[in-house]
C-alpha positions in Angstrom: -209.3 -88.1 26.8 -205.9 -88.1 28.4 -203.0 -88.2 26.0 -199.3 -88.6 26.9 -196.9 -87.0 24.5 -193.3 -88.3 24.3 -190.3 -86.8 22.6 -187.4 -89.2 23.1 -183.8 -88.1 22.4 -180.7 -90.3 22.6 -180.3 -89.5 26.4 -183.5 -87.7 27.2 -187.3 -88.0 27.3 -189.5 -84.9 27.2 -193.1 -85.5 28.2 -196.4 -83.8 28.6 -199.8 -85.1 29.7 -202.8 -83.5 28.1 -206.5 -83.4 28.8 -207.2 -83.0 25.1 -210.8 -82.0 25.4 -209.7 -78.8 27.1 -206.2 -78.9 25.7 -205.0 -78.4 29.2 -201.5 -79.6 30.2 -201.9 -81.7 33.3 -198.2 -82.3 33.9 -194.9 -82.0 32.1 -191.2 -82.6 32.5 -188.1 -84.2 31.2 -185.9 -87.2 32.0 -182.2 -86.4 31.4 -179.0 -88.3 31.2 -180.7 -91.6 30.3 -178.1 -94.4 30.5 -175.5 -92.0 32.1 -174.3 -91.2 35.6 -176.3 -88.5 37.4 -179.6 -89.2 35.6 -182.6 -87.4 36.9 -186.2 -86.5 36.2 -188.0 -83.1 36.3 -191.7 -83.2 36.9 -194.3 -80.4 37.3 -198.0 -80.9 37.9 -199.8 -77.8 36.6 -200.5 -75.4 39.4 -197.8 -76.9 41.6 -194.1 -76.2 41.9 -191.8 -78.5 40.0 -189.8 -81.3 41.6 -186.5 -83.0 40.6 -186.1 -86.7 41.3 -182.7 -88.4 41.0 -182.2 -92.1 40.3 -180.5 -94.6 38.1 -182.2 -94.5 34.7 -180.4 -97.1 32.7 -182.6 -96.9 29.5 -185.7 -95.4 28.0 -188.0 -98.1 29.3 -186.9 -97.3 32.9 -187.3 -93.6 32.2 -190.8 -94.0 31.0 -191.6 -96.3 34.0 -190.5 -93.3 36.2 -192.8 -91.0 34.2 -195.8 -93.3 34.6 -195.0 -93.8 38.3 -194.8 -90.1 39.0 -198.0 -89.4 37.1 -199.9 -91.8 39.3 -198.1 -91.0 42.6 -200.6 -90.3 45.4 -198.7 -87.3 46.6 -197.7 -85.4 43.5 -199.4 -87.2 40.6 -202.4 -86.2 38.5 -203.8 -89.6 37.6 -205.7 -92.0 39.8 -204.7 -94.9 37.5 -202.4 -95.4 34.5 -205.5 -96.7 32.7 -206.6 -93.1 32.3 -204.0 -92.7 29.6 -206.0 -93.5 26.4 -203.3 -92.8 23.8 -199.6 -91.9 23.4 -198.3 -89.5 20.8 -194.6 -89.7 19.7 -192.5 -87.1 17.9 -190.7 -89.0 15.1 -188.1 -87.0 13.3 -188.0 -88.7 9.9 -190.8 -90.3 7.9 -189.1 -90.4 4.6 -191.4 -90.2 1.6 -193.8 -92.8 3.1 -195.7 -90.5 5.5 -197.4 -87.2 4.7 -199.5 -87.3 7.9 -199.5 -88.7 11.4 -200.1 -92.4 11.6 -201.4 -95.0 14.0 -198.3 -97.1 15.1 -198.5 -100.6 13.7 -195.8 -103.2 13.0 -195.6 -101.9 9.4 -195.3 -98.3 10.5 -192.5 -99.2 12.9 -190.7 -101.0 10.1 -190.9 -97.9 7.9 -189.6 -95.7 10.8 -186.7 -98.2 11.3 -185.9 -97.9 7.5 -185.9 -94.1 7.7 -183.4 -94.3 10.6 -180.7 -94.4 7.9 -181.7 -90.9 7.0 -181.9 -89.7 10.6 -179.4 -91.8 12.6 -179.3 -89.4 15.5 -183.1 -89.1 15.9 -185.2 -92.0 14.7 -183.5 -94.7 16.8 -184.1 -92.6 19.9 -187.8 -92.0 18.9 -188.2 -95.8 18.4 -186.9 -96.5 21.9 -189.9 -94.6 23.3 -192.3 -96.6 21.0 -190.8 -99.9 22.0 -190.9 -99.0 25.7 -194.6 -98.1 25.5 -195.4 -101.3 23.7 -194.0 -103.2 26.7 -195.4 -101.0 29.4 -198.9 -100.2 28.0 -199.4 -102.8 25.3 -203.2 -102.1 24.9 -202.8 -98.3 24.5 -202.9 -96.9 21.0 -199.8 -95.0 19.9 -199.4 -92.4 17.1 -196.3 -91.3 15.3 -196.2 -87.6 14.4 -193.5 -86.9 11.8 -191.4 -83.8 11.6 -191.1 -84.3 7.9 -194.8 -84.9 7.1 -195.8 -81.2 6.6 -193.1 -80.7 4.0 -194.3 -83.6 1.8 -196.3 -81.1 -0.3 -193.1 -79.6 -1.7 -192.9 -80.0 -5.5 -190.0 -82.0 -7.0 -188.3 -78.8 -8.3 -188.0 -77.8 -4.6 -187.1 -81.1 -3.0 -184.7 -82.6 -5.6 -180.9 -82.1 -5.5 -179.0 -81.7 -8.8 -177.3 -85.1 -8.2 -177.6 -88.2 -10.4 -181.3 -89.1 -10.4 -180.3 -92.7 -9.7 -179.1 -91.7 -6.2 -182.6 -90.4 -5.4 -184.2 -93.6 -6.6 -181.7 -95.8 -4.8 -181.2 -94.0 -1.5 -184.0 -91.4 -1.3 -181.5 -88.5 -1.4 -183.7 -85.4 -1.5 -184.8 -82.5 0.7 -187.2 -83.6 3.4 -187.2 -80.7 5.8 -187.8 -80.8 9.6 -189.6 -78.8 12.3 -192.8 -79.5 10.3 -195.1 -79.6 13.4 -193.8 -76.2 14.5 -194.0 -74.5 11.1 -197.6 -75.7 10.7 -198.7 -74.8 14.2 -197.4 -71.2 14.2 -198.7 -70.5 10.7 -202.2 -71.6 11.5 -202.1 -69.8 14.9 -201.0 -66.6 13.2 -203.9 -66.8 10.8 -206.3 -67.3 13.7 -204.9 -64.2 15.5 -205.2 -62.1 12.3 -208.6 -63.6 11.4 -207.6 -64.7 7.9 -207.8 -68.0 6.1 -204.7 -70.2 6.3 -205.3 -71.5 2.8 -205.3 -68.0 1.3 -202.0 -66.7 2.8 -198.4 -66.7 1.7 -196.4 -67.2 4.9 -192.7 -67.4 5.8 -192.1 -69.2 9.1 -188.8 -68.8 10.9 -188.1 -71.5 13.5 -185.0 -70.1 15.2 -183.5 -72.1 18.0 -180.3 -74.0 18.5 -181.6 -75.8 15.4 -183.1 -73.4 12.9 -185.2 -73.6 9.7 -187.3 -71.4 7.4 -190.3 -72.6 5.5 -192.3 -71.1 2.6 -196.1 -71.9 3.1 -198.2 -71.0 0.1 -202.0 -71.3 0.5 -201.8 -73.9 3.3 -199.0 -76.0 1.9 -195.2 -76.1 2.5 -193.6 -75.4 -0.9 -190.0 -75.1 0.3 -188.0 -75.3 3.4 -184.4 -74.8 4.4 -183.4 -78.0 6.0 -182.6 -80.9 3.6 -181.9 -84.6 3.7 -180.7 -83.9 7.2 -181.1 -81.0 9.6 -177.7 -79.6 8.7 -178.7 -77.7 5.6 -180.0 -74.2 5.5 -179.7 -71.5 8.1 -176.7 -71.1 10.4 -177.5 -72.8 13.7 -176.0 -73.1 17.1 -173.5 -75.8 16.2 -174.6 -76.8 12.7 -173.0 -75.2 9.6 -176.1 -74.7 7.5 -175.4 -74.2 3.7 -171.8 -74.9 2.7 -170.1 -75.7 -0.6 -170.0 -79.5 -0.8 -166.6 -79.1 -2.4 -165.3 -77.4 0.7 -166.2 -80.5 2.7 -164.3 -82.9 0.4 -161.4 -80.4 0.5 -161.5 -80.5 4.4 -161.6 -84.3 4.4 -158.6 -84.5 2.2 -156.5 -81.9 3.9 -157.3 -82.9 7.5 -157.3 -86.6 6.6 -160.6 -87.2 8.4 -163.4 -89.8 8.0 -167.0 -89.2 7.0 -168.0 -89.7 10.6 -165.5 -87.1 11.8 -166.7 -84.7 9.1 -170.3 -85.3 10.2 -169.4 -84.4 13.8 -167.6 -81.3 12.6 -170.6 -79.9 10.7 -173.2 -81.0 13.3 -171.4 -80.3 16.6 -168.5 -77.8 16.0 -169.7 -75.4 13.4 -172.4 -72.7 13.2 -172.4 -69.9 15.7 -170.0 -71.9 18.0 -167.6 -72.6 15.1 -167.4 -69.0 13.9 -167.2 -67.4 17.3 -165.4 -70.0 19.5 -167.5 -68.5 22.3 -170.7 -70.5 22.6 -173.7 -71.8 20.7 -176.0 -69.9 23.0 -177.2 -66.7 21.3 -177.4 -64.8 24.6 -173.7 -65.4 25.3 -172.8 -64.5 21.8 -174.7 -61.2 22.1 -172.9 -60.4 25.4 -169.5 -61.2 23.8 -170.3 -59.0 20.8 -171.4 -56.1 23.0 -168.1 -56.5 24.9 -166.2 -56.1 21.6 -165.5 -59.7 20.5 -165.1 -59.3 16.8 -165.8 -63.0 15.9 -168.9 -62.9 18.0 -170.0 -59.9 16.0 -169.2 -61.7 12.8 -171.2 -64.7 13.8 -174.3 -62.6 14.5 -173.9 -60.8 11.2 -173.6 -64.1 9.3 -176.6 -65.5 11.2 -178.9 -62.6 10.4 -177.7 -62.3 6.8 -178.4 -65.9 6.0 -182.0 -65.6 7.4 -182.6 -62.4 5.3 -181.4 -64.3 2.2 -184.0 -67.0 2.8 -186.7 -64.5 3.3 -185.9 -63.0 0.0 -185.8 -66.3 -1.8 -189.1 -67.5 -0.4 -190.8 -64.2 -1.3 -189.7 -64.8 -4.9 -190.8 -68.4 -4.8 -194.3 -67.5 -3.6 -194.7 -64.3 -5.6 -194.8 -62.2 -2.4 -195.5 -62.7 1.3 -198.4 -61.8 3.6 -197.1 -62.9 6.9 -193.6 -63.5 8.4 -193.5 -65.4 11.7 -190.7 -65.7 14.3 -190.8 -68.7 16.6 -188.4 -71.0 18.5 -186.2 -69.9 21.4 -184.3 -67.2 19.5 -187.3 -66.2 17.4 -189.6 -65.8 20.4 -187.1 -64.0 22.6 -184.5 -62.4 20.4 -185.5 -58.8 20.2 -182.2 -57.7 18.7 -182.1 -60.6 16.2 -185.7 -59.9 14.9 -184.8 -56.2 14.4 -181.6 -57.0 12.5 -183.3 -59.5 10.3 -186.2 -57.1 9.4 -183.9 -54.1 8.8 -184.0 -52.6 5.3 -186.9 -54.7 4.1 -189.3 -51.7 3.7 -189.2 -52.0 -0.1 -190.9 -55.4 0.3 -193.8 -53.7 2.2 -192.4 -54.8 5.6 -192.6 -51.9 8.0 -191.1 -53.0 11.3 -192.2 -51.5 14.7 -189.2 -51.4 17.1 -191.5 -50.5 20.0 -193.9 -53.4 19.4 -190.9 -55.7 19.0 -190.0 -55.3 22.7 -191.6 -58.6 23.6 -190.4 -62.0 24.7 -192.1 -65.3 24.6 -195.6 -64.2 23.8 -197.9 -63.7 20.8 -197.5 -60.3 19.2 -197.7 -58.4 15.9 -194.4 -56.5 15.6 -195.0 -54.7 12.3 -196.6 -51.3 12.0 -200.4 -51.0 11.6 -199.9 -49.9 8.0 -197.4 -52.6 7.0 -198.5 -54.6 4.0 -196.7 -57.6 5.4 -197.6 -58.6 8.9 -194.6 -59.6 11.0 -195.4 -61.7 14.1 -194.0 -63.5 17.1 -195.9 -66.8 17.7 -194.5 -69.2 20.4 -194.5 -72.7 19.1 -196.3 -75.6 20.8 -195.2 -78.8 19.1 -196.5 -81.0 21.9 -200.0 -79.6 21.5 -199.8 -80.4 17.7 -198.8 -84.0 18.6 -201.6 -84.3 21.1 -204.2 -83.0 18.6 -203.0 -85.3 15.8 -203.0 -88.3 18.2 -206.6 -87.6 19.2 -207.6 -87.2 15.5 -205.9 -90.5 14.5 -207.3 -92.6 17.3 -210.8 -91.1 17.1 -211.4 -92.5 13.6 -210.3 -96.1 14.4 
């Protein structure tokens, strides 16, 4: 079975084509600057060098037409016919409380995704554009929605509720939902496979550290707490997002700066986090270079970043009554040798014995704790696209 996986952003479309029986990636790439000047498409057939194709891509439908066209191109494509695509899996950011697993896309499911767009205005509308486009371009092909929030629907109310008037939860669904669920689930299960232990018998803390970042407590196979909340702003300090901040500070800023809710939303999403503290960059590599050169605010941003993550590790160990495995994933988690070392420093009293030599690894699976460490610390590269492809196959195979 050939499955096309789509991850549509507001001005981009990431894609991968899988032969799901072998879990082989046949081709992958990205369409960027959709609806903007200078739009282009990157494409790579596995085993070949990648190519970049420029053209006017006015909307997501045109972008997906480009993708389908390249996949079937006689010179560089990997499909004889578009009919070889038997299913399409879509990353959908927010499923609200309605979806605790991936679902076959129907009119009712689309309506629920549209309703949840109020909770994820930057993500769900873009995800829907890909769904609408595929309905027009391949109307007979089954589509599956894989929700970022689904894995976290096992959280108990004491973890997902906010201490706000209960009526606001009932009226608007204001609660913690969490994100990066496909990533947290994948790396946790993969770590257990590597260690040869049962997923349902482990207490695991997963740290998805990229430009967006989140931590999750997974107890005996279920997400019991996670750092992101109603939106992806809450929790860890991120590239441009603030993470945890006193709500009173936000109303204070609105009053003093005389700004609207929309402007405040831009402030905490686009101009805060590592970038806001350092005024250097949201890229961890550039921050580390600036800190090494003596930039004090870059140093401060790194200290705050690592400190916040350590706090969440401690919280989740208490919540689960201990921890068996800690996993680093995401761009920073997989490649940030210095960050991993700083985060794990002084945690020996928890039974976490870090191995600095083993930690000298980037972008590949590794155990980076000592052999005698009670807690296994690991690097596990994430593969959200593979999770989406697997879930798509599972859903369509039972229809």
